[in-house]
C-alpha positions as CSV (number, residue, x, y, z in Angstrom):
1,X,42.0,168.9,186.7
2,X,40.2,171.8,188.5
3,X,39.4,174.6,186.1
4,X,42.1,177.4,186.2
5,X,41.1,180.8,187.4
6,X,42.6,184.3,187.3
7,X,44.6,185.5,190.3
8,X,43.7,189.1,191.1
9,X,44.1,191.1,194.3
10,X,45.2,188.0,196.3
11,X,42.2,185.8,195.2
12,X,41.4,183.2,192.6
13,X,38.5,184.6,190.5
14,X,36.7,183.8,187.3
15,X,36.6,186.2,184.3
16,X,34.0,188.9,184.8
17,X,32.1,187.5,181.8
18,X,32.4,183.9,183.2
19,X,33.6,182.9,179.8
20,X,36.2,180.1,179.6
21,X,38.2,178.3,176.9
22,X,39.8,174.8,176.7
23,X,43.4,174.2,177.6
24,X,44.9,171.4,175.6
25,X,47.7,168.9,176.4
26,X,49.9,169.0,173.3
27,X,51.0,165.4,173.9
28,X,47.4,164.1,173.4
29,X,45.7,167.0,171.5
30,X,42.9,166.8,174.0
31,X,41.6,169.4,176.4
32,X,42.3,168.7,180.1
33,X,41.0,171.8,181.8
34,X,39.6,175.3,181.1
35,X,40.9,178.8,181.8
36,X,39.2,182.2,182.0
37,X,38.7,184.0,178.7
38,X,39.5,187.4,180.2
39,X,38.8,190.7,178.7
40,X,39.5,194.4,179.3
41,X,37.3,194.4,182.4
42,X,39.5,191.7,184.0
43,X,42.7,193.5,183.0
44,X,41.4,196.7,184.5
45,X,40.5,195.0,187.8
46,X,44.0,193.6,188.0
47,X,45.6,196.9,187.2
48,X,43.6,198.7,189.9
49,X,44.6,196.0,192.4
50,X,48.3,196.4,191.4
51,X,48.0,200.2,191.7
52,X,46.7,199.9,195.3
53,X,49.3,197.3,196.2
54,X,52.2,199.5,194.9
55,X,51.4,202.2,197.5
56,X,52.8,199.8,200.1
57,X,55.0,197.3,198.2
58,X,56.9,200.2,196.6
59,X,57.8,201.4,200.1
60,X,59.2,198.1,201.3
61,X,62.9,197.9,202.0
62,X,65.3,195.7,199.8
63,X,65.6,193.4,202.8
64,X,61.9,192.9,203.0
65,X,61.6,192.2,199.3
66,X,64.6,189.8,199.6
67,X,63.0,187.8,202.3
68,X,59.7,187.5,200.3
69,X,61.5,186.3,197.2
70,X,63.6,183.8,199.2
71,X,60.4,182.3,200.7
72,X,58.8,182.1,197.2
73,X,62.0,180.3,195.9
74,X,61.8,177.8,198.8
75,X,58.1,177.2,198.2
76,X,58.7,176.5,194.5
77,X,61.5,174.1,195.4
78,X,59.3,172.4,198.0
79,X,56.4,172.0,195.5
80,X,58.6,171.2,192.5
81,X,56.6,168.1,191.7
82,X,53.4,170.1,191.5
83,X,55.0,172.7,189.2
84,X,56.5,170.0,187.0
85,X,53.1,168.3,186.7
86,X,51.4,171.5,185.8
87,X,54.1,172.5,183.3
88,X,54.3,169.1,181.6
89,X,50.6,168.6,181.2
90,X,50.3,172.0,179.8
91,X,53.3,171.8,177.4
92,X,53.9,168.1,176.7
93,X,57.5,168.4,177.9
94,X,59.3,165.3,179.3
95,X,58.9,165.1,183.1
96,X,62.5,164.0,183.8
97,X,64.1,166.8,181.7
98,X,61.8,169.4,183.1
99,X,62.6,168.3,186.6
100,X,66.3,168.3,186.1
101,X,66.8,171.2,183.6
102,X,64.1,173.7,184.2
103,X,63.2,173.6,187.9
104,X,66.7,174.3,189.4
105,X,67.3,177.5,187.4
106,X,63.8,178.6,188.1
107,X,64.4,178.5,191.8
108,X,67.9,180.0,191.4
109,X,66.6,183.0,189.5
110,X,64.3,183.9,192.4
111,X,67.2,183.5,194.8
112,X,69.6,185.6,192.6
113,X,67.1,188.5,192.4
114,X,66.4,188.2,196.1
115,X,70.1,189.1,196.7
116,X,70.3,191.5,193.8
117,X,67.5,193.6,195.4
118,X,70.0,194.7,198.0
119,X,72.9,195.8,195.8
120,X,71.6,198.3,193.3
121,X,74.3,200.7,192.2
122,X,74.6,204.3,191.0
123,X,77.1,207.1,190.8
124,X,78.6,208.0,194.1
125,X,77.2,211.1,195.8
126,X,79.4,214.1,195.3
127,X,79.9,217.8,194.4
128,X,79.7,217.8,190.6
129,X,78.8,221.6,190.9
130,X,80.3,223.9,193.5
131,X,78.1,224.1,196.7
132,X,75.8,221.4,195.4
133,X,75.7,217.7,196.3
134,X,74.2,215.3,193.8
135,X,73.2,211.6,194.3
136,X,71.2,209.0,192.4
137,X,68.0,207.3,193.5
138,X,67.0,204.1,191.8
139,X,63.2,203.7,192.2
140,X,60.7,201.1,191.2
141,X,58.8,202.0,188.0
142,X,55.3,201.3,189.5
143,X,52.9,198.8,187.9
144,X,54.4,196.8,185.1
145,X,52.5,194.7,182.5
146,X,54.0,191.5,181.4
147,X,53.2,188.9,178.7
148,X,54.9,185.5,178.6
149,X,55.3,182.8,175.9
150,X,54.3,179.2,175.6
151,X,57.7,177.6,175.1
152,X,58.9,178.0,178.8
153,X,55.8,179.1,180.6
154,X,57.1,178.9,184.2
155,X,60.7,179.9,183.6
156,X,59.8,182.9,181.4
157,X,57.3,184.1,184.0
158,X,60.0,183.9,186.6
159,X,62.4,185.8,184.4
160,X,59.8,188.6,184.3
161,X,58.4,188.4,187.8
162,X,61.5,188.0,190.0
163,X,63.4,191.2,188.9
164,X,60.2,193.3,188.9
165,X,59.3,192.3,192.4
166,X,62.9,192.7,193.6
167,X,62.9,196.3,192.3
168,X,59.7,197.1,194.2
169,X,57.2,197.0,191.3
170,X,53.7,195.4,191.2
171,X,52.7,193.2,188.3
172,X,49.8,192.3,186.0
173,X,50.9,189.3,183.9
174,X,49.2,187.5,181.1
175,X,50.6,184.1,180.2
176,X,50.1,182.5,176.8
177,X,46.6,181.3,176.3
178,X,47.8,177.8,175.5
179,X,50.0,177.5,178.7
180,X,48.6,179.3,181.7
181,X,48.6,176.4,184.2
182,X,52.1,176.8,185.9
183,X,51.9,180.6,186.0
184,X,48.5,180.5,187.8
185,X,50.0,178.0,190.3
186,X,53.0,180.3,190.8
187,X,50.7,183.3,191.6
188,X,48.8,181.1,194.1
189,X,52.0,179.9,195.8
190,X,53.6,183.4,195.9
191,X,50.4,184.9,197.4
192,X,51.4,183.4,200.8
193,X,54.4,185.7,200.9
194,X,53.2,188.8,199.0
195,X,50.6,191.4,199.9
196,X,47.4,191.1,197.9
197,X,47.6,192.8,194.5
198,X,51.4,192.7,194.2
199,X,51.3,189.8,191.6
200,X,48.2,189.4,189.4
201,X,47.7,186.8,186.6
202,X,45.1,187.3,184.0
203,X,44.5,184.4,181.5
204,X,43.2,184.9,178.0
205,X,44.0,185.3,174.3
206,X,45.5,188.1,172.3
207,X,42.6,190.4,173.1
208,X,43.5,190.2,176.8
209,X,47.1,190.9,176.0
210,X,46.1,193.9,173.9
211,X,44.0,195.2,176.7
212,X,47.0,194.9,179.1
213,X,49.4,196.8,176.7
214,X,46.8,199.5,176.0
215,X,45.8,200.1,179.6
216,X,46.9,203.5,180.9
217,X,48.3,202.2,184.3
218,X,51.5,200.3,183.5
219,X,54.6,202.4,183.0
220,X,56.5,199.5,181.5
221,X,55.4,196.6,179.4
222,X,57.7,193.5,179.1
223,X,57.0,190.7,176.6
224,X,58.8,187.6,175.5
225,X,57.3,186.5,172.2
226,X,57.4,186.7,168.5
227,X,58.8,189.6,166.4
228,X,55.3,190.4,165.2
229,X,54.0,190.6,168.8
230,X,56.9,192.7,169.9
231,X,56.3,195.2,167.1
232,X,52.6,195.4,168.0
233,X,53.4,196.0,171.6
234,X,56.0,198.7,170.8
235,X,53.6,200.5,168.5
236,X,50.8,200.4,171.0
237,X,53.1,201.5,173.9
238,X,54.4,204.4,171.8
239,X,51.0,206.1,171.8
240,X,51.2,206.4,175.6
241,X,55.1,206.7,175.9
242,X,55.3,203.5,177.9
243,X,58.7,201.9,178.4
244,X,59.0,198.6,176.6
245,X,61.1,195.5,177.3
246,X,61.2,193.1,174.4
247,X,62.8,189.6,174.2
248,X,61.7,188.3,170.8
249,X,62.7,185.8,168.2
250,X,66.1,184.4,167.3
251,X,67.9,182.6,164.5
252,X,71.2,181.6,166.2
253,X,74.1,180.9,164.0
254,X,76.3,177.9,165.1
255,X,79.6,178.5,163.4
256,X,81.8,175.4,163.2
257,X,85.3,175.8,161.9
258,X,87.4,173.1,160.4
259,X,89.5,172.6,163.5
260,X,86.5,171.8,165.7
261,X,85.9,168.3,167.2
262,X,83.2,167.2,164.8
263,X,81.7,164.4,166.9
264,X,81.7,166.5,170.1
265,X,80.2,169.5,168.3
266,X,77.5,167.4,166.6
267,X,76.4,165.9,170.0
268,X,76.3,169.3,171.7
269,X,74.5,171.0,168.7
270,X,71.9,168.3,168.7
271,X,71.3,168.7,172.4
272,X,71.0,172.4,172.1
273,X,69.0,172.2,168.9
274,X,66.4,169.7,169.8
275,X,65.9,170.7,173.5
276,X,62.3,171.6,174.1
277,X,61.5,170.5,170.5
278,X,63.6,173.3,169.2
279,X,61.0,175.8,170.6
280,X,63.7,178.1,171.9
281,X,64.7,181.5,170.6
282,X,68.4,180.5,171.2
283,X,68.2,177.0,169.8
284,X,71.2,175.7,167.9
285,X,69.4,175.1,164.7
286,X,71.3,177.2,162.0
287,X,74.6,175.5,161.6
288,X,77.4,177.1,159.4
289,X,80.1,174.5,158.7
290,X,83.6,175.0,157.4
291,X,84.2,173.4,154.0
292,X,86.7,171.0,155.4
293,X,84.4,169.4,157.9
294,X,81.0,170.1,156.3
295,X,80.3,166.6,155.0
296,X,81.5,164.9,158.2
297,X,79.4,167.3,160.3
298,X,76.3,166.7,158.3
299,X,76.7,163.0,158.7
300,X,77.3,163.3,162.4
301,X,74.3,165.5,162.9
302,X,72.1,163.1,160.9
303,X,73.2,160.3,163.1
304,X,72.4,162.4,166.2
305,X,69.0,163.1,164.8
306,X,68.2,159.5,164.2
307,X,69.1,158.7,167.8
308,X,67.0,161.5,169.2
309,X,63.4,160.4,170.2
310,X,60.3,162.4,170.9
311,X,57.3,161.1,172.8
312,X,55.1,161.3,175.9
313,X,56.1,163.2,179.0
314,X,56.4,160.1,181.2
315,X,58.7,158.3,178.8
316,X,62.2,158.6,180.4
317,X,64.0,157.9,177.0
318,X,62.6,160.8,175.0
319,X,64.7,164.0,174.4
320,X,61.8,166.3,173.8
321,X,58.0,166.3,173.7
322,X,55.3,167.6,171.4
323,X,55.2,171.0,169.7
324,X,52.9,173.4,171.5
325,X,49.9,173.6,169.3
326,X,48.5,172.5,165.9
327,X,49.4,175.8,164.3
328,X,53.0,175.4,165.3
329,X,53.1,171.9,164.0
330,X,51.7,173.0,160.7
331,X,54.3,175.9,160.6
332,X,57.2,173.5,161.1
333,X,55.9,170.9,158.7
334,X,55.1,173.5,156.1
335,X,58.6,175.0,156.1
336,X,60.1,171.5,155.6
337,X,57.5,170.7,152.9
338,X,58.4,173.9,151.1
339,X,62.2,173.2,151.0
340,X,63.7,174.2,147.6
341,X,65.0,171.5,145.2
342,X,68.6,172.2,146.2
343,X,68.0,171.3,149.8
344,X,68.4,167.7,151.1
345,X,66.7,166.2,154.1
346,X,69.4,164.1,155.8
347,X,67.2,162.8,158.6
348,X,63.6,163.2,159.9
349,X,61.2,165.5,158.1
350,X,58.3,163.4,159.2
351,X,55.7,163.0,161.9
352,X,56.3,160.0,164.2
353,X,53.7,157.5,165.5
354,X,53.7,157.8,169.3
355,X,51.8,155.2,171.2
356,X,49.3,156.9,173.5
357,X,49.9,160.2,171.8
358,X,48.2,159.7,168.5
359,X,46.5,163.1,168.7
360,X,49.7,164.9,169.9
361,X,51.7,167.4,167.9
362,X,54.9,165.5,167.5
363,X,57.6,166.0,164.8
364,X,60.8,164.0,164.2
365,X,64.3,165.4,164.8
366,X,65.3,166.7,161.4
367,X,68.5,167.8,159.6
368,X,68.5,169.6,156.3
369,X,71.6,170.3,154.2
370,X,72.4,172.0,150.9
371,X,70.8,175.3,151.9
372,X,71.5,178.8,150.6
373,X,71.6,182.1,152.5
374,X,68.3,183.4,151.1
375,X,66.3,180.2,151.8
376,X,63.2,180.5,153.9
377,X,64.4,178.1,156.6
378,X,67.7,180.0,156.9
379,X,66.2,183.5,157.2
380,X,63.0,182.7,159.2
381,X,62.7,181.2,162.7
382,X,61.4,177.6,162.4
383,X,60.9,177.1,166.2
384,X,60.9,173.4,165.9
385,X,63.2,170.4,165.9
386,X,64.9,171.2,162.6
387,X,68.6,171.8,162.2
388,X,69.8,173.4,159.0
389,X,73.4,173.2,157.6
390,X,75.2,175.6,155.3
391,X,78.8,175.5,154.0
392,X,81.1,178.5,154.3
393,X,84.5,179.0,152.7
394,X,86.4,181.2,155.1
395,X,86.0,183.3,158.3
396,X,84.7,186.4,156.4
397,X,82.0,184.4,154.7
398,X,81.1,182.8,158.0
399,X,80.6,186.2,159.6
400,X,78.6,187.4,156.7
401,X,76.3,184.4,156.7
402,X,75.9,184.5,160.5
403,X,74.9,188.2,160.6
404,X,72.7,188.2,157.5
405,X,69.4,187.6,159.3
406,X,66.9,190.0,160.9
407,X,67.6,188.5,164.4
408,X,70.4,189.2,166.9
409,X,69.7,187.1,170.0
410,X,72.4,184.4,170.3
411,X,75.2,182.6,168.5
412,X,78.0,180.2,169.0
413,X,81.5,179.6,167.7
414,X,83.2,176.2,167.6
415,X,87.0,176.3,167.2
416,X,90.3,175.4,168.9
417,X,91.8,178.7,167.8
418,X,91.6,181.1,170.7
419,X,92.4,184.2,168.6
420,X,89.7,183.3,166.0
421,X,87.2,182.8,168.8
422,X,87.9,186.3,170.2
423,X,87.6,187.8,166.7
424,X,84.3,186.1,166.1
425,X,82.9,187.1,169.5
426,X,83.4,190.7,168.5
427,X,82.1,190.4,164.9
428,X,79.0,188.4,165.6
429,X,76.0,190.8,165.9
430,X,74.2,188.9,168.6
431,X,73.5,189.6,172.3
432,X,75.0,186.3,173.4
433,X,78.1,184.5,172.0
434,X,79.0,181.1,173.2
435,X,82.4,179.5,172.5
436,X,82.5,175.7,172.1
437,X,79.1,175.4,173.8
438,X,75.6,176.5,173.1
439,X,72.6,177.4,175.3
440,X,73.8,177.5,179.0
441,X,72.5,180.4,181.0
442,X,73.4,181.7,184.5
443,X,71.5,184.1,186.6
444,X,74.4,186.4,186.9
445,X,74.8,187.1,183.2
446,X,72.4,189.0,180.9
447,X,70.3,187.6,178.1
448,X,68.8,189.8,175.4
449,X,69.3,190.6,171.8
450,X,69.8,193.2,169.0
451,X,67.9,194.0,165.8
452,X,64.5,192.3,165.5
453,X,65.3,190.2,168.6
454,X,64.3,193.2,170.7
455,X,66.0,195.2,173.5
456,X,66.3,195.1,177.2
457,X,68.0,192.3,179.3
458,X,66.6,189.4,181.3
459,X,68.6,187.9,184.1
460,X,71.6,189.6,185.8
461,X,71.8,193.0,187.4
462,X,71.1,194.5,184.0
463,X,67.7,192.8,184.1
464,X,67.0,194.2,187.5
465,X,68.0,197.7,186.5
466,X,65.5,197.5,183.6
467,X,62.8,197.5,186.2
468,X,63.9,200.6,187.9
469,X,63.9,204.3,187.0
470,X,66.8,206.7,187.8
471,X,66.3,210.0,189.6
472,X,68.9,212.7,190.2
473,X,68.6,214.5,193.5
474,X,70.7,217.7,194.0
475,X,71.0,219.7,197.2
476,X,72.4,223.3,197.5
477,X,74.5,223.8,200.6
478,X,76.2,227.1,200.0
479,X,76.0,230.1,202.3
């Protein structure tokens, strides 16, 4: 593959130092290309380009921005095979699943924000003080810095880029150092429809991300990443009073009551727990089971795990691919290896042999039962294909177990009792509550969490508003 390059001021460029690093395919464990090892000089160059571009892009009309975003969406759809190839080689994801499950929403999110650009709302103009008329202006923030993760490189970049562009901002984005390929391709494709400097992508490791956050230019920094990374970004941004938009970790409770359909719930939980190898902040991996169905649900989940295969991207029968990197594989395996004596591995807990992927970072679909609330795998995000199961005695205990973690991103409730579902949706301290389903997203509805899962919303009009600032204008018209 051709070496990757930064995309700054409308052009593909190397790092100022000319330094590079290897980009590894997780399915093989082998490097397949290189990317620029950018530093503060590269970030500064991108920021200056974004500042210049904002002078004109910030003055565009919503209609003009809509047209640009719609053209980008169409270009992504037209080149879907190229994006899937870049994404799967960079992440080890299955080609078929990526094509069917990730590309359509990626295109749709650009189209949604293209329309949303034209319907920003505020209070109606009026005389809130005698002889004075007030109205609200929603304005772009300016230059925004963005950092995206390695679990959904393309989709998470789009979640950040589309609303920022729709609101009239310019962007400097740093993708994860392990998965820059599809983001670089996106910048190159979008450049046909955007003025130079509007969208800049700078590759590199944490030092490049730190330089982006610490730079004086951006007025907002948005990150999707770990809790640790979010705290570091918030602390750094505080020294310059930058706004911060954080979508961080999760530990979603999946609360299954005794009246739920066990087989249907198990199948859906497995699908939402093992998708993307469980590398999803919303993954259905922390199951809380009612005492009456606990044993049957554990057995059904174990059977689902044994039927769930991992493997190479071009294998049409696999449900998920490799973990992203050797450190993540070691983290997942280590948490399973350290299980307490009272825990029981019902399925998995091992590394499979994958023909052609002997150097890949694969881990079997796993189910663990017999867990207690203070166990490491219950309290901490595993971010791998491991589903844990706990037993609860009643609704109050289910709520207590569900909320007793540092995270507050997403959750789900499984019951036929409508009143119970409504009570649970109120009492669960999470930014998303699904009822009898888990993991679907739509562009029109917000996604974002509470507590250590961060603050700010992706998707929806709320996500667009996060990339704007509100200005009050008042005019005196008395005699």
